[in-house]
N, C-alpha and C positions, 0 to 999 in steps of 0.2 A: 216326393211327388211335387212337381212345379205346376202351379195353377195360375191362370190369368183371371183376375177378379175385377169386375166393374163395380165402381163405387158411386153412390148417389147421396145427395143431401148431406146430412150430418156425418154419415160414414166417410164421405170424402173429406170433410173438415177434420175428422179425427185421424184418418190414416194417411191421407195425402193424395197425390196424383192418381188419376184413373186412366187406364186400368193399372192395377198393381200385379206384379208377378210375386206370388207368395209360395214359399216352399213349406210343405207340411210333412210330418211323419204320420203315416196312415193313409187311408183311402176313402173315408166316408165324410159326409157332410158334418157329422158330429166332430170328427177330427179337425176339420177346417174351423168350425165354430169354436172349439176348445183352443186352437192355436190363436185365433183372433182375440178371444177374451183374455188369454194369457199375455199377449203382446201389446194389446191396446185396451188398457183397463177402462178407459172412458166408455167403451162400447157396452160394458156391463150396466151402465146407468140408463140405457135405453129400455123403454117398456117392452118393446118387441123388436126383434131383428130377424127378418125373414131372409132366407137364402134361396135364390132361384137358380135352377140348373137347366140350361137349354129352354129358357122361357117358361118354366113351370116351377111353382113352389116345391121345394124338396123336403122330404122327411130326413131325420138325422141318420137313418141307416142306409141311405142311398149311396151306392158306390160311385166314386168320382173317377173321371178319366182326364188326362192332361188336355185333351181336345175339347172338353166341355166348356160351354159359355156359362160363367158363374157370375151372379150379381148379388150384391148385398142390398137389401131393400129395408130402409129405415122406417120407423113409425111414420105414418102419414096423418097429418091433421089439417084441418081447414074448417071453413064455415060458410 
């Protein structure tokens, strides 16, 4: 499955240009997360990495479609 993924903050620094077209085996958010962690090991160093699908935070078991708008949301800090 080919997915267009928007990147922000440190995820853009680690992976590169945004959006990225990423091809995964499988159909769920967990499959995408596993693919990203296997291919971009620096992502595993993030305290949290949220995945949003169609402007809503997604659970790992959510089924993805190629037409979905997917975004990687890195940890946010500030003061």
